[in-house]
N, C-alpha and C positions, 0 to 999 in steps of 0.2 A: 504494500500500500504506500502511496506517495505521502511524504510529510505534508502536514497542513501548513499553509503559508499565513503568517500573522505578523504584521509590522507592529512594533511596540514603541511606546515613548516612556522613558525613564526620567524621573525628576531627580537630578543629581542632588545628593544630600538628604534624600528621603528613602525610607525603606520601600522596596518594591515587592509586590506579591501578586501572583496570578494562579487561580485554581483551575484545574482541568479535570474533566471526566473522560477517561479512556474507554472507548467502546469498540467492539468488533461485532459487526452485523447487528448493531443496535443494542447489544447487550454489554454490560460492564465487563471489562477485562479483569480477571483475578490477578492482582499485582503481587501476590505472595511470592517472595523470593526475588523480585525485581529490584534493580537499582536504576538511578537516572543520573545523567551528566548533562550539563549545558554550559557553553562557553560563548564569550563575546570576543570577536577579533575585528581588526580594522578592515580587512578584506578576507574573503573565504580562504585565500591562499596564504595569508599571513602566518608566519611561524609563531609570533608572540600572541599569547592569550592576554587580553586586556582585563578581563574579569570572568568570574564563574558564578553560576547560579547554584544554590543549594536546593534540595528537594525534601519534602516531607510527604509521606504516604498517609492517606486517610485510614482510619481503623473502623471496621475491618478492611483489610486490603482487597478483599473479594469484591468490594463495591467500585473499584477502579478509579478512585480519586487520588489526585496528586497536586501538590502546591509547589510552584517554583518561586524562590525568594532571592532577593539580593539586598543585603544590608546597606544602609547609607554609607558606612565606612568603606565598603567595597566600591560603590558607585562613585564616591569622591575621588578614587584613584584613577578613574577613566579620564584620559587627557581630552579636554574639549576646548574649543575656541569660543569666540564671541558669538552669542546667540543670533546676532544679525545675519550670520551666514550659517544656517543650520546644516548645510550640505557637509560641512567639515565635522559635524557632530553625529554623523550617521555611520553606524557600524553594522556588522552582521552577527547573528547568533543562530544557534540551533540547539535542539534538545534530543538526546539519545535515551531511549528506554532499553535497558539491558535485561534480557530474560534470565532465568535461573541457569540456563546452559551457556551463559555469557555471550549470547548472540545479540549484538546491538541493532536497534531499529530506530532510524531518525523519524521522530513523530511530529516535530515542529521546527519551522525555520522562518527566518525573515530578517528585516532590517530593524535595527534598534537605534532610535533617535534619543540622544541624551540632551536634555535641557539643562544647561549649566546652572548651578546654584549661585546665589548672590550673597545671602546671609551667611556669615561665618560664625 
């Protein structure tokens, strides 16, 4: 199955959280034994990871719920320019769901726009 495309905006200096329900054929996917990874890079081919998401699975895992999070302290480390030129504040991210057999599946991808913080 192709990864869902979703462009996100992250407010730098604020905690970010997005809940997802993973389904297959309209039914919740049992996420028992699964892990997840998500990274932000300047370009898909960039070697350097700018930031990573953390993931929390709903309980019970059989309901297929997962939340991706990025703390303000992590988003503050993403290098951004002047908000007047948002094109320089656009990055790429994706999310991998890794099954108990360690087989990764990319479930989400998109552009991540970072709105720079002003208040320190």
